[in-house]
C-alpha positions as CSV (number, residue, x, y, z in Angstrom):
1,M,18.8,-28.6,-9.1
2,T,18.0,-31.0,-6.3
3,N,15.8,-30.1,-3.3
4,P,17.6,-29.1,-0.1
5,T,17.8,-31.8,2.5
6,T,16.9,-31.5,6.1
7,Q,20.7,-31.6,6.9
8,Y,20.8,-27.8,6.6
9,E,18.8,-24.9,8.0
10,P,18.3,-21.8,5.7
11,I,19.0,-18.4,7.2
12,I,17.6,-15.5,5.3
13,G,17.5,-11.8,5.9
14,L,15.8,-9.3,3.6
15,E,16.9,-5.9,2.5
16,I,14.0,-3.9,1.0
17,H,14.7,-0.6,-0.8
18,A,11.6,1.6,-1.3
19,E,11.6,4.9,-3.1
20,L,9.7,7.5,-1.1
21,M,6.9,9.4,-2.9
22,T,8.1,12.9,-2.3
23,N,7.8,15.7,-4.8
24,S,11.5,16.5,-4.7
25,K,14.7,14.5,-4.2
26,M,16.4,13.7,-0.9
27,F,19.0,16.5,-0.8
28,C,18.1,18.9,-3.7
29,P,14.9,20.5,-5.1
30,C,14.9,18.4,-8.3
31,Q,11.5,17.0,-9.1
32,V,11.0,13.3,-8.6
33,V,9.9,11.9,-12.0
34,D,8.9,8.5,-13.3
35,S,12.3,7.1,-14.3
36,V,10.7,4.7,-16.8
37,E,8.7,7.3,-18.7
38,A,10.7,10.6,-18.3
39,E,13.4,11.6,-20.8
40,P,16.8,10.6,-19.4
41,N,18.8,13.1,-17.4
42,T,16.0,15.8,-17.4
43,A,15.5,15.9,-13.6
44,V,19.0,16.7,-12.5
45,C,20.9,19.6,-11.0
46,P,24.4,20.4,-9.8
47,V,23.6,19.0,-6.3
48,C,22.4,15.5,-7.4
49,L,25.1,15.4,-10.2
50,G,27.8,15.9,-7.6
51,M,29.3,19.1,-9.0
52,P,32.1,20.6,-6.9
53,G,31.0,23.1,-4.2
54,M,27.3,22.0,-4.1
55,L,25.8,21.4,-0.7
56,P,22.9,19.0,0.1
57,V,19.9,19.9,2.2
58,I,17.7,17.3,4.0
59,N,14.2,16.8,2.6
60,R,11.9,17.2,5.6
61,R,9.0,15.3,4.0
62,A,11.3,12.4,3.3
63,V,12.2,12.3,7.0
64,E,8.6,12.3,8.0
65,Y,7.8,9.5,5.6
66,A,10.7,7.5,7.0
67,M,9.3,8.1,10.5
68,R,5.9,6.9,9.4
69,V,7.4,3.6,8.2
70,A,9.6,3.1,11.3
71,L,6.6,3.6,13.6
72,A,4.3,1.3,11.5
73,L,7.0,-1.4,11.8
74,N,7.2,-1.0,15.6
75,C,10.7,0.5,15.5
76,E,12.2,2.9,18.0
77,V,12.6,6.2,16.3
78,Q,16.0,7.6,17.1
79,H,16.3,11.2,18.3
80,H,19.9,11.6,17.1
81,N,20.5,10.8,13.4
82,I,23.7,11.0,11.5
83,F,24.0,10.8,7.7
84,A,27.1,8.9,6.5
85,R,29.2,8.9,3.3
86,K,29.2,5.5,1.7
87,N,32.1,5.2,-0.8
88,Y,31.9,3.0,-3.9
89,F,32.9,3.7,-7.4
90,Y,30.1,2.8,-9.8
91,P,29.0,4.9,-12.8
92,D,25.5,5.2,-11.5
93,L,26.8,7.4,-8.6
94,P,27.9,10.7,-10.0
95,K,29.6,11.8,-6.7
96,A,31.4,8.4,-6.4
97,Y,29.7,8.1,-3.0
98,Q,26.2,7.7,-1.6
99,I,24.8,9.7,1.3
100,S,23.2,7.1,3.5
101,Q,22.9,6.2,7.2
102,Y,25.1,3.7,9.0
103,E,25.7,3.6,12.7
104,L,22.8,6.0,13.7
105,P,19.7,5.3,11.5
106,I,16.3,6.6,12.0
107,G,14.6,3.4,13.2
108,L,15.9,0.4,15.2
109,H,14.6,-2.8,16.8
110,G,11.2,-3.3,15.0
111,W,9.1,-6.3,14.2
112,L,6.3,-7.4,11.9
113,D,3.8,-10.3,12.3
114,V,3.4,-12.2,9.0
115,E,0.7,-14.7,8.2
116,L,2.1,-17.7,6.4
117,E,0.4,-20.1,3.9
118,D,-0.4,-22.7,6.5
119,G,-2.4,-20.1,8.5
120,T,0.2,-19.6,11.2
121,T,1.7,-16.2,12.2
122,K,5.4,-15.6,12.4
123,R,7.1,-12.6,14.0
124,I,10.0,-11.3,12.0
125,G,12.4,-8.9,13.5
126,I,13.4,-5.7,11.8
127,R,17.0,-4.7,12.5
128,R,17.0,-1.1,11.1
129,V,15.2,1.4,8.9
130,H,17.5,4.0,7.4
131,M,17.4,6.8,4.8
132,E,19.6,7.3,1.8
133,E,19.6,8.5,-1.8
134,D,18.9,6.3,-4.7
135,T,21.4,5.7,-7.5
136,G,21.1,6.4,-11.2
137,K,20.0,3.8,-13.7
138,L,22.3,1.9,-16.0
139,T,21.3,0.5,-19.4
140,H,23.8,-2.0,-20.8
141,L,24.1,-2.1,-24.5
142,E,24.5,-5.2,-26.7
143,G,28.1,-5.4,-27.9
144,G,29.5,-3.4,-24.9
145,G,29.0,0.0,-23.3
146,S,26.4,1.3,-21.0
147,L,24.1,4.4,-20.8
148,V,23.4,6.1,-17.5
149,D,20.3,8.1,-16.5
150,Y,20.6,10.2,-13.4
151,N,16.9,11.1,-13.1
152,R,16.7,8.5,-10.3
153,S,20.0,9.6,-8.6
154,G,19.2,11.4,-5.4
155,V,15.5,10.2,-5.1
156,P,14.7,9.5,-1.4
157,L,15.2,5.9,-0.6
158,L,14.3,3.9,2.5
159,E,16.1,0.7,3.3
160,I,14.4,-1.8,5.6
161,V,16.7,-4.5,6.9
162,S,15.1,-7.6,8.6
163,E,16.8,-9.8,11.1
164,P,17.8,-13.2,9.8
165,D,14.5,-14.7,11.0
166,I,13.3,-16.1,7.6
167,H,13.8,-19.7,6.7
168,S,12.3,-20.2,3.3
169,G,11.4,-18.5,0.0
170,E,7.7,-18.6,0.9
171,E,8.4,-16.8,4.2
172,A,10.5,-14.3,2.4
173,R,7.6,-13.6,-0.1
174,A,5.0,-13.3,2.7
175,Y,7.2,-10.8,4.6
176,A,8.0,-8.7,1.5
177,M,4.4,-8.6,0.5
178,K,3.4,-7.4,4.0
179,I,6.0,-4.7,3.9
180,R,4.8,-3.5,0.5
181,Q,1.2,-3.5,1.7
182,I,2.0,-1.3,4.7
183,L,4.1,1.1,2.6
184,R,1.2,1.5,0.2
185,Y,-1.3,2.0,3.1
186,L,1.0,4.7,4.5
187,G,1.1,6.5,1.1
188,V,4.9,6.6,1.0
189,N,5.6,4.1,-1.8
190,A,3.8,2.8,-4.9
191,G,5.0,-0.7,-4.5
192,D,5.8,-1.3,-8.2
193,L,8.5,-3.9,-8.5
194,E,8.7,-3.8,-12.3
195,K,9.6,-0.1,-12.2
196,G,12.1,-0.6,-9.4
197,V,10.5,1.7,-6.9
198,F,10.2,-1.3,-4.5
199,R,13.2,-3.7,-4.6
200,V,13.8,-6.8,-2.5
201,E,17.2,-8.4,-2.0
202,P,17.5,-11.5,0.2
203,N,20.8,-12.5,1.9
204,I,20.8,-16.3,1.9
205,S,23.0,-18.8,3.8
206,I,22.6,-22.3,5.1
207,R,24.1,-24.0,8.2
208,P,23.9,-27.5,9.6
209,I,20.9,-28.1,11.8
210,G,21.7,-27.3,15.4
211,A,24.7,-25.0,14.5
212,T,24.7,-21.4,15.8
213,A,27.3,-19.8,13.5
214,F,26.1,-18.4,10.2
215,G,27.3,-19.8,6.9
216,K,28.7,-17.8,4.0
217,R,25.9,-15.7,2.5
218,T,25.0,-14.7,-1.0
219,E,22.9,-11.6,-1.9
220,L,20.3,-12.1,-4.6
221,K,19.4,-9.3,-7.1
222,N,17.3,-8.8,-10.2
223,L,14.1,-9.9,-8.5
224,N,11.2,-8.1,-10.2
225,S,8.3,-10.1,-8.7
226,F,7.3,-11.8,-5.5
227,K,7.3,-15.1,-7.4
228,S,10.9,-14.5,-8.4
229,L,11.8,-13.7,-4.8
230,A,10.3,-17.1,-3.6
231,D,11.7,-19.1,-6.5
232,G,15.1,-17.4,-6.5
233,T,15.5,-17.9,-2.8
234,A,14.5,-21.6,-3.0
235,F,16.9,-22.1,-5.9
236,E,19.8,-20.5,-4.0
237,I,19.1,-22.7,-0.9
238,A,19.2,-25.8,-3.1
239,R,22.3,-24.6,-4.9
240,Q,24.2,-23.9,-1.7
241,T,23.1,-27.3,-0.3
242,E,24.4,-29.0,-3.4
243,V,27.7,-27.2,-3.2
244,L,28.3,-28.3,0.4
245,N,27.1,-31.8,-0.2
246,S,29.6,-32.2,-3.0
247,G,32.5,-31.0,-0.7
248,G,32.6,-27.5,-2.1
249,R,32.7,-24.1,-0.4
250,V,30.0,-21.4,-0.7
251,V,31.6,-18.1,-1.8
252,Q,30.2,-14.8,-0.4
253,E,29.1,-12.9,-3.4
254,T,26.3,-11.1,-5.1
255,R,24.3,-13.2,-7.5
256,G,21.6,-12.3,-10.1
257,W,18.4,-14.1,-10.8
258,H,17.7,-15.2,-14.4
259,D,14.0,-14.9,-14.8
260,T,13.7,-17.0,-17.9
261,K,16.2,-19.8,-17.0
262,R,15.0,-19.7,-13.3
263,I,18.6,-19.9,-12.1
264,T,21.0,-17.7,-10.2
265,F,24.4,-16.6,-11.5
266,S,27.4,-14.9,-10.1
267,Q,27.7,-11.1,-10.5
268,R,30.5,-9.9,-8.2
269,S,32.1,-10.5,-4.8
270,K,30.0,-9.3,-1.9
271,E,31.3,-6.1,-0.2
272,E,31.6,-5.8,3.6
273,A,30.8,-2.6,5.5
274,E,34.5,-1.8,5.8
275,D,34.8,-1.8,2.0
276,Y,32.5,1.2,1.9
277,R,34.7,3.3,4.2
278,Y,31.8,4.9,6.0
279,F,32.4,8.2,7.7
280,P,30.0,11.0,8.9
281,E,28.8,13.1,6.0
282,P,30.7,16.4,6.4
283,D,28.2,18.5,4.4
284,L,25.2,17.6,6.6
285,P,24.7,18.4,10.3
286,P,23.2,15.8,12.7
287,L,19.4,15.4,12.3
288,A,17.6,15.9,15.6
289,I,14.1,14.5,16.1
290,D,12.2,15.5,19.2
291,D,9.3,13.7,21.0
292,A,6.8,16.3,19.7
293,W,7.7,15.6,16.1
294,I,7.4,11.8,16.7
295,A,4.0,12.2,18.3
296,E,2.8,14.4,15.4
297,V,3.8,11.7,12.9
298,R,2.4,8.9,15.0
299,A,-1.0,10.7,15.1
300,S,-1.0,11.0,11.3
301,L,-0.7,7.2,10.8
302,P,-3.7,5.6,9.1
303,E,-5.4,2.5,10.3
304,L,-3.0,-0.3,9.2
305,P,-4.0,-3.6,7.6
306,D,-3.9,-5.8,10.7
307,A,-6.0,-3.4,12.7
308,K,-8.5,-3.1,9.8
309,V,-8.8,-6.9,9.5
310,A,-9.6,-7.2,13.2
311,R,-12.2,-4.4,13.0
312,Y,-13.9,-5.9,9.9
313,Q,-14.4,-9.1,11.8
314,S,-15.6,-7.5,15.0
315,D,-17.7,-4.6,13.6
316,Y,-18.9,-6.1,10.4
317,G,-19.1,-9.8,11.2
318,L,-16.9,-10.8,8.3
319,S,-14.8,-14.0,8.2
320,A,-11.0,-13.6,8.6
321,Y,-10.6,-14.6,4.9
322,D,-13.1,-12.0,3.6
323,A,-11.6,-9.3,5.9
324,R,-8.1,-10.0,4.5
325,V,-9.2,-10.0,0.9
326,L,-11.0,-6.6,1.3
327,T,-8.1,-5.0,3.1
328,E,-5.3,-6.2,0.8
329,E,-5.5,-2.9,-1.1
330,K,-6.3,0.3,0.8
331,A,-8.4,1.6,-2.1
332,V,-10.6,-1.5,-2.0
333,A,-11.1,-1.2,1.7
334,E,-12.2,2.4,1.4
335,W,-14.6,1.5,-1.5
336,F,-16.1,-1.3,0.7
337,E,-16.6,1.0,3.7
338,T,-18.3,3.6,1.5
339,A,-20.6,1.0,0.1
340,V,-21.7,-0.3,3.6
341,S,-22.2,3.2,4.8
342,S,-24.9,3.7,2.1
343,P,-28.4,4.0,3.5
344,T,-29.7,1.9,0.5
345,F,-28.4,-1.4,1.8
346,P,-25.8,-1.3,4.5
347,D,-25.4,-5.0,5.2
348,P,-21.6,-5.6,5.3
349,K,-21.6,-9.4,4.7
350,T,-23.8,-9.2,1.6
351,I,-21.8,-6.3,0.2
352,A,-18.5,-8.1,0.9
353,N,-19.8,-11.2,-1.0
354,W,-20.8,-9.2,-4.0
355,I,-17.4,-7.4,-4.1
356,I,-15.4,-10.6,-3.7
357,N,-17.4,-13.0,-5.8
358,N,-18.7,-10.7,-8.6
359,L,-17.1,-7.3,-8.8
360,F,-13.6,-8.6,-8.6
361,S,-14.3,-11.0,-11.5
362,L,-15.4,-8.1,-13.7
363,M,-12.4,-6.1,-12.6
364,N,-10.1,-9.0,-13.6
365,E,-12.0,-9.5,-16.9
366,H,-11.7,-5.9,-17.9
367,K,-8.2,-5.4,-16.3
368,Q,-9.4,-2.4,-14.2
369,S,-8.5,-1.4,-10.7
370,I,-11.1,-0.3,-8.1
371,D,-10.1,3.3,-8.9
372,E,-11.0,2.9,-12.5
373,I,-14.3,1.2,-12.5
374,R,-17.6,3.0,-13.3
375,V,-19.6,1.2,-10.7
376,T,-19.8,3.4,-7.5
377,P,-20.1,2.0,-4.0
378,A,-23.6,3.6,-3.6
379,R,-24.8,2.0,-6.8
380,L,-23.6,-1.5,-5.8
381,A,-25.5,-1.1,-2.6
382,E,-28.5,0.0,-4.6
383,L,-28.3,-3.1,-6.7
384,V,-28.0,-5.4,-3.7
385,G,-31.0,-3.6,-2.2
386,L,-33.1,-4.5,-5.3
387,V,-32.2,-8.2,-4.7
388,E,-33.2,-8.0,-1.0
389,Q,-36.4,-6.3,-2.0
390,R,-37.1,-9.1,-4.5
391,A,-37.4,-6.6,-7.3
392,I,-34.9,-8.8,-9.2
393,N,-33.4,-12.2,-8.5
394,N,-29.8,-13.0,-7.9
395,N,-29.0,-14.2,-11.4
396,T,-30.6,-11.1,-12.9
397,A,-28.6,-9.0,-10.5
398,K,-25.4,-10.4,-11.9
399,E,-26.4,-9.5,-15.4
400,V,-27.3,-6.0,-14.2
401,L,-23.9,-5.6,-12.5
402,A,-22.2,-6.5,-15.7
403,A,-24.2,-3.9,-17.6
404,M,-23.5,-1.3,-14.9
405,F,-19.7,-2.1,-15.2
406,T,-19.6,-1.3,-18.9
407,S,-22.2,1.5,-19.0
408,G,-21.9,3.3,-15.7
409,Q,-25.7,3.4,-15.4
410,S,-27.7,2.7,-12.2
411,A,-29.3,-0.7,-11.5
412,P,-32.9,0.7,-11.5
413,A,-32.3,2.3,-14.9
414,I,-31.0,-0.9,-16.5
415,V,-33.8,-3.0,-14.9
416,Q,-36.4,-0.7,-16.3
417,A,-34.8,-0.2,-19.8
418,Q,-34.3,-4.0,-20.3
419,G,-37.6,-5.1,-18.6
420,L,-35.7,-7.2,-16.0
421,A,-38.1,-6.7,-13.1
422,Q,-38.8,-9.9,-11.2
423,V,-42.1,-11.6,-11.8
424,S,-43.9,-12.5,-8.6
425,D,-47.4,-12.8,-9.9
426,E,-48.5,-16.3,-8.7
427,G,-51.1,-16.7,-11.4
428,A,-48.6,-16.1,-14.2
429,I,-46.0,-18.4,-12.7
430,T,-48.6,-21.2,-12.1
431,A,-49.7,-21.1,-15.7
432,V,-46.1,-21.6,-16.8
433,I,-45.6,-24.4,-14.3
434,E,-48.7,-26.3,-15.6
435,R,-47.6,-25.9,-19.2
436,I,-44.1,-27.2,-18.4
437,L,-45.5,-30.2,-16.6
438,D,-47.9,-31.0,-19.4
439,T,-45.2,-30.8,-22.1
440,N,-42.7,-33.1,-20.2
441,P,-44.8,-36.2,-19.4
442,D,-41.8,-38.6,-19.2
443,N,-40.0,-36.5,-16.7
444,L,-43.2,-35.9,-14.7
445,A,-43.8,-39.7,-14.6
446,A,-40.2,-40.3,-13.4
447,Y,-40.6,-37.7,-10.7
448,L,-43.9,-39.1,-9.5
449,G,-42.2,-42.5,-9.6
450,G,-39.7,-41.4,-7.0
451,K,-37.0,-39.5,-8.9
452,E,-37.6,-36.3,-6.9
453,K,-34.3,-34.7,-7.9
454,L,-36.0,-34.0,-11.2
455,I,-37.6,-31.0,-9.5
456,G,-34.5,-29.1,-10.4
457,F,-35.2,-29.8,-14.1
458,F,-38.7,-28.4,-13.8
459,V,-37.4,-25.3,-11.9
460,G,-34.9,-24.7,-14.7
461,Q,-37.5,-25.0,-17.4
462,V,-39.8,-22.5,-15.7
463,M,-37.0,-20.0,-15.2
464,R,-35.9,-20.3,-18.8
465,E,-39.4,-19.8,-20.1
466,M,-39.8,-16.7,-17.9
467,R,-36.4,-15.4,-19.0
468,G,-34.9,-15.7,-15.5
469,K,-37.3,-13.1,-14.2
470,A,-39.5,-15.3,-12.0
471,D,-39.0,-15.1,-8.2
472,P,-37.2,-18.4,-7.5
473,A,-38.8,-18.7,-4.0
474,V,-42.3,-18.4,-5.5
475,V,-41.4,-20.8,-8.3
476,N,-40.2,-23.5,-5.9
477,R,-43.3,-23.1,-3.7
478,L,-45.8,-23.2,-6.5
479,L,-44.0,-26.0,-8.3
480,A,-44.0,-28.2,-5.2
481,A,-47.7,-27.6,-4.8
482,A,-48.5,-28.4,-8.5
483,L,-46.5,-31.7,-8.3
484,A,-48.2,-32.7,-5.1
485,K,-51.6,-32.3,-6.7
486,R,-50.5,-34.7,-9.6
487,K,-49.4,-37.5,-7.3
488,P,-51.7,-40.5,-7.5
């Protein structure tokens, strides 16, 4: 596939579907279960199976979660909401229709600022946020036939529709990742793409540079990672460009992404709104949301990522990069703030460096999240305090942290048990220095002859003989004095 030329401008809008983490389904009391791990068709009832005569009831918690998202995305929460019946005949919909929102959704006219790879910030409009119920899950069998699991059918689902303000796969990825981060901060969605609780579907078209009319769009599905979103979008832009450049016509359709072949493929023709024959859901009354309820939900919102990044820079003196890294996951940010509140060593910059440069490496090595590790925030602060007190040096502290990670013990206990306390006794260090200089006459002569970079060699030899426990500052000072005495 050739790269798209500058003859065309990509126009992309994203539809994001996020399952809400309520205990029960959108319109019935069935428990929401992990659709990957639970036995198929065990969390169902006559309501979510669409049995005749069954009436839906709106899940209040799901409405509150939807309001939280709408407010966090700077949307106008609508006081008058109508649920609609969206008709389409797929086997994963037991009622042969889906209860959704159409003309009167819960949130309108929002926006989100997204930081791009080049460091610039782009504002992407959000057209609407609306509530609906999820569908069941189909498993297609080799040789024909499909199995359907209705555990997921009826789970509260939020759809977030962007304006067509996105112009590349990388922008699409940055926007989707930011939405996921906010939903996880709000505690309304787990953000797991592989399990399908967070799904991203870009609508992609291209048009000649300078044109105002939209081209024919394709909707891309089967994207189970943010890399697939970026790569699939880029491929589809290139494919449409090649079609137009060869004199062909882009067909409006739904296309899938083949994760192994890294190509898109046609699935079915793309439906328009009129194909769904929307009409107000006759079994549900209008949903009224008053100002008091909106204010109550707004007051419950946590500090969101952008605000936290700004606070970390102003209050803690962190760089923009460090602040973004520490706030990427809410659990990490909370861990960091607990650590810097410790009376043992509350210096935010140093704590941030130890988390980013050392703790994260151990977490990656052991494949553990911040919630799983045995090192507590207070004990990391205690370890860093030992370094600042010069009880141990920096290299020893890294070894101690690794031992803390696997054993769960405190830094002082490990230092004492393994005899790792730093040696600052000048007499002992001086004796080692003199021995090193005497046993390396060639290097000493070279140093005295002008190769002063060899001081690093001598420092390394002293530290090795003292098993890394010598105070590096004391070693450097005493070594410089010993070498000065030996100059002719």
